[in-house]
N, C-alpha and C positions, 0 to 999 in steps of 0.2 A: 682547536682552531677558534678564531674570533667568531663571535655571533653577530656583531654589528660593526660596520666601518663607515665613518663619515668621509666623504670625498670633498676636500677643500679646494674645489676647482669648478670649472664650468665647461660647456661645449662638448666637443667630441672626446676629449680626454676623460671627462667625467663619465661619459657613457662607456668608454673603453674599460675603465676601472670597474664600473658597476657590472658590466657583462662578466668579467672574471669572477667577481664576488657572487653573482647569481649562480654561476656554474659550480662554485665551491659551497653553495648553500648558505652564504653570508648575507644578512640583511644590509641594505645600503641607505645612507642618509645624504641628501643633497642640501647644499646651501645656495641661496640665490639672491641676486640683487633685484631692484625694481625693474631694471631693463630685461632681466631674464625670467620674469614670472611666467611667461608662456613658452619657455625653452623646452626642448625635447628631454634634456637630461633631468629636468625637474619632474617631468611626468614619469620618467623611467624609474626613478628611485622609489624605494619603499616608503620613505618619509622625506619631507622637504621643509627647510626652515628659512625664513626671510632674514637677511642679514644687513639690509641697508640700501642706500641710494645707488644709482648706476656707477658713480665714480668708484674706482677700485680702492682708493685710499679709505673710503667709508664703508666698504663691503668686503671684497675678497682679500683685502690686506688689513682688515680690521680684526685684530686678534681677539679682542674682548667679545665681539659679536660671534665670531666663529667658536670660541670656547663655550659661550653660552649655549650654542646649538649642540656642541659635543656633549656637554653635561646634561642638557635637557633631554636629548635623544637617548642617552645611556650608551653612547658609542664607546667601544673599547680601544679603537685605533683610528688613526686618521691617515688617509692617503692624499698627498699634496698635488699629485699630477705633475705638471711642469709649469714654470712661471710662477707668478704670485709668491706664495710663501714656501715654495718647494726647496729653496736653498737659503732659507732664513734661519740662521743658527739660534736666534732668540726664540723663534717659534718652537724649534725642537727642544730647547731648554725648558720652555714652559710646558710642553707636552709631558716631559719627564717629571717635572715637579707636580703636575696634576694627575700623574698615574695613567697617562694616555700613551699608547704605543705609537710612535711616529714611524710610518712605513718608508724608511730611507736610512741614510747613514747617520752617525752620531753628530752631536753638536760640535765636538772637537774636530772631527773630520771635515765638516762643512766649513768651519772657521779656517782651518788650515788650507783647504783647497780653494776657498773663496777669494783669498788674496793671491792674484797671479804672481806677484813679486815673491811672496813666501813660497808658493808652490814651485816656482822656478829654482829657488835655492835648495829646496828639499830634493828635487829631481837631480840637480847637479851633484849633490852629496851622494846620491844613490848611483851615480854613474850613468844616468840617462841623459842623452844629448839634448841640449836646449839651444834655442836660437840666440846668437850673440845679442846682448842688450844690457840695459842698466840694472845694477844690482839693488838699487834703492829707488824710491819715488823721486820724480823731478822736483827740485827745490825752487828753481826760478828759470827764467829764460836763458841766462848765461850758462847755467848747468845743462840745459837742454841742447844749446848750440854746441857746447863742448862735447857732450856725449854723442850727438849725432855725427860730428866730424870724426870722432874716434871710431865709431862703428862703421861709418861710411854710408853715404846716401845711395839709394833711397832708404828711408826708415819708416816705421809705422808707430804712431802714438796710440797707446791703449790705456783704458781705465784698469786699475788694479782690481777693482771690485766688479761683480756682476758678470754677465755673459751676453750671448746673442749678437756679438759684434757691435753692440751699441756704442756709438761715439768714436769708434776706431777710424783713424785717418792716415793716409799715406803722405809723407813729406818727401819731395824730390830735391829740394834745395833749401839753403839756410834762410832765404827771405820768407819762407812759408812757416817757419818753425814757431815763431811767437804767436801768431794768430791761431795756429793749430793747437798748441798747448792750452791756450785760454779757452778755445772752443770745447776741447775734449774735457777739460776740468769742469766747465759749466754743465755739460751733459752728465758727467759722472756724479756731480754734486746733486743735481736735480733728480736723477733716476735712482742712484744707489746710495745717496747720502754720504758719499766718500769721494773727494775730489782728487785722490792720489792717482797719478798717471806715470807711466814709464815708457821707455823707448826700446824697440827691437829693430834688428836688421830686417828690411823687407826683402824676402826671398824672390828670386827670379823664377817664373813659371811654377809657382807653388801649387801643390794639390793638397786638399784637406781630406785626410784619412783618419778615421777613428775606430777604436776597438771597444766593443761592448763587453763589459765584465760583470760577473756575478760573484759575490763573496758572502759567506755565512759566518756565524759566530763560532763555528767549529773548526776554523782555520782551513776551510776549503775555498778555493778560488779558481775560477775558470774564465777564459775569454771565449766569446761566441763569434770570433772572427771579425772581419773588417767591413766598413762601409765607406764609400766615397761620397763626399759632400762638397765637391768643388764648384758646382753650379750655384752661384750666390749673387745676390744684389745687395749692395751696401753691407757686405760681410755677413749677410743673413741667408741661410740655406733655402733653396727653392726646389732642387731636385737631388735626390740621394739614390744610391744604388748599392747593392751588396751581392757579391763581393766587389772590391775595387778592380777596375780594368788594369791598373798598374801593378797589381799584386802578383808575386811569384810565391811558390811554396817556401823558398828560403827566406824571402822578405817577410812573409806572414809569420814564420817561426820567430824571426828576430824581433819584429814589432810586437807580436803577441807576448813574447817574453818580457819586453820592456813595459807593456801595459800591465801585466800581472805584477811586475816588480814595483811599478808606480803605485798600484793599489795597495800593495803590502806595506810600503813605507809610510803610508798615511793611515794605516789600520782601517782600511775600507771594509764596510759590511753593508750588504744589499746590492742593488743594481746601480751601475754607474758607467760612465764613458770616459776613456782616456783618449784625448784628441792629439793628433800629430799634424805637422806640416811636412810634406815630402817634396823634395826638389833635387833633380839631377842625381838620383841614386842615394841621397842621404835623407834621413828623417829626423825630426826634432820634436820634442815635447811641446805642446801648445797649452793645454789646460785640462783640468778635470771637471766634468759635469756631474755633480752629485745628485742626480735625479734620473728619472725616466726621460729618454730623448723623444722628441717629436717623431723622429724617423725610426723608432723601434719596430714598427710593423715589418720592415723588410728583413730585419734580423730574425724575427719570428718565422717569417715565411721560408727562409732558406735553411733554418736549423730545426724548425718544428718545436721550439721552446716558447712557452707562454711566459713572457717576462713579467707580466703583472702578477700572475699566480706565484711565480718564483719570489717576487718581492714580498708578497703577503706571507708566504711560507717561511721565508728567512726572518721576517719581522716577528713572527710567532715563535721563533727559536729553532726552526727546523733546519735541516741540511739541504744544500743544493741537490737537485734530483739527478745530476750527471757528473761525471768526471771529464777531464779534458779529452781523454781518448774517445769519449762518447760523442764529442761535438764534430759533426760533419756538415759540409756545405752541400746542399741539394739544389742545383739549378741556379737561377739568377733572378733577382728582384729589383724593381725600380719603383720609387715613390715620387709622385708629383704633389707638391703642396698647392692645392687649389685655393687661391685667395680672392677675396672681393676687392680687387684693386685694378687700377688702370696702368698696364705696363708702358703705354705710350705717353703717360703723363707722370713719368718718374715713379711709377708704381704707387701712385697716390691711392689711399684707401677709398673704396666705393661702397659706403654703407647704404642700406635701403631695404625695401621689401622684395623678397623673391616671389615673383608672380608665377613662374613655372619652374618645376624642378623634376628632373629624372636622372638618377645616377646610373652609370654603366653596370653591366653584369657579365655573365658568361664565364667560361673557364679561366681560372687563374687571376680573377679580378677581386680585389678587396677595397671597400670604401669605408673609411672611418669618418663619420660625419655626425653633426648634431643639428642639422637644418632640415627644412621641409618647405613645400610650397606654401606661401603665406607667411613664412617666418621673416622677421625683420632683423637684418644684420646691424648691430649697434655700432655707433661711432666710438663707443667708450672702450672697446676691447680690440684685441688683435683681429686682423681681417681674415683669418683662416676660416674657410668654409668647410673643407674636408681634406683628407689625405687619401689620394688615389694610389693604390699599390697594385702592381701586377707581378706574377711569377711565370716563368717559362723555363724550359730545360737549359737554354743558353742565352747569352746577352742579346744577340740579334733578334731572336724570337721574342724576348722580353720587350725590346724596343717596338717591334711590330704590334705586339699585344697592347702596349701603352698607346700607340697611335690609334688603334681601334677603340680602346676605352675612352680616349679623349674625344673621338668623333661621336661617341654615343652620349657623352655628358651634356645635358641640357640645363642651363641655368639662365633664366630670363628675369630681368628686373634690376639686376646690378651688373656692373662690369666685372669681369674676372680675368685672370691671367691664363686662361686656357689657350688662347692663341700663342702666348709665349711658350708654353710647354710643347705645343705642336711644332713651333719653329725649331726648338732645340732638338726634338726627336727626329726632325727631317734634316738636321745639319750633318754634313759628312764628317766633320772633325769629331763631333759627339759620337757618331756611329763608329768611328775608328778608335774611340777611347782616348782621344787627345784632349785632356781636360786640364784646366787651371782655374784658380779662383777668380781670374779676370776674363773668363771665357766669353761672357756676354759682350763685353767691349771688343775683345780681340776678333770676334767673328761677326760683329755687326748684327747681332740677333734681332735687335729692335726694328731694323729695317724690314726683316722678314715678317715680324709680328704685325707691322702696319698692313702688309698685304693680306695676311691671314685674318686680321680682325674684320676686314670687310666681308670676307667669305663667311666668317663665323656669324656675323650679324644676319646675313641672308639665310644661313642654315637654321639658326635659332628661330628666325621668324617662321620659316616653313614647318619646322618640327614642332614649334609651339602651337601652330594652327592645327597640326595633326593631333597633338595631345589634347587640344580643346575639343576636337571632334570625338576623340576616344572617350574623354570625360563625359561628354553629353550622351554618348551611347551607353556608357556604364551606368549613368544616372537613370536613363530610360529603362534599362533592364532591371536595375535595382527597384525602381518604382513598380514595375510590372510584377516582379516577384513578391514585393510587399503586399500589393493588392491581392494577389492570388492567396497568399498565406492568411490575410485577413478574412477572405471569404471562407476559408476552411475552418477558422476558429469557431 
């Protein structure tokens, strides 16, 4: 097994990977920017190396600085987490040339899956259903108008490169197409360095369902069942659950088989996710995520499989620790992404210093976080504060447990989307499992958030005061104990 792994990421995912390494007896190396010098993940690692200014382009995306840290620390492997360099084929290529193991799929696989257009073609050849759309990138506005009319409105314009729903826009009529194409190309060019865009049919009442897969270099491949990721804002996930409320045993068998087939046709090795859109009884291939997903905890919770440990073992050349017949769903899990953002101001990020912080606990509650009281959330990175996951024997109990956990969560000093999560958990349609990717608009969730935000402010104020009292009591007791011990020395 590896003796030392560098984690080329930050925040909660860096800590998550380091925890797995610590349990495996592997030393960990952190890399950090100027903005993260006081971050928890830096303190948690066995070693830490400074890699540059706060801007990602000069630190977490700076390959030269990261490779300097890899070689200086003597790391044998690198785990990319998600985001940053996790799906960068050039980074994987350089790892290989430098004799460093990349904990993830191959350069070839990442390049093949990284282009949504090429991935669509591959899946079509393999007989996996894809959403009707253009076979090539859009050449000009005339091409876009012609393609949209042939497919039929509404359509969605997407970047061929990258992921996370960045730049995606729905077009309902021809008058919107030119501006949308230009806007999406601009975003794709600045974020991914590739302005290629294509058009797909926009499905009615779509649900976003994905399958977690594991594949090793010994031709073993399994899926770890499904996750529902339909609660989104601007095509970015906010709430996920496993399994999907829409799933039946027959549908899971069919979609799971398609997920495994999709992984096989691109020679996938390591952990990955095959994403689908599901609408009115039919499912369609969406994309391949060639990395660990943000929402991986809920799959771990219902299957008992540690995905990070599996990633590390596969990268070392080992075999997956289970067969498909060994994979079973136990209960239900829900994850809420707790972000420092204002849901009543178009989910605008809310960076700043956390003055009071207390995470929830108790039965069936898991918090993946990298923050603490006094920590400053930087404006330079994603606004994710933590991932709050709960487990229960069934879906309704999981919803009740999440309500309780959200009630216990105290974050004072920055605005968060906790009121949003409460509004969703209280929504009857959500409770009934009637989900789509435009759930927030369809059910006027933000109106409910406005009411809850006021209550949240009052609650946080009273609980923060209670915490302050508790902290003073603890400080007094600590001082008394210290004085007593000093007398005895």
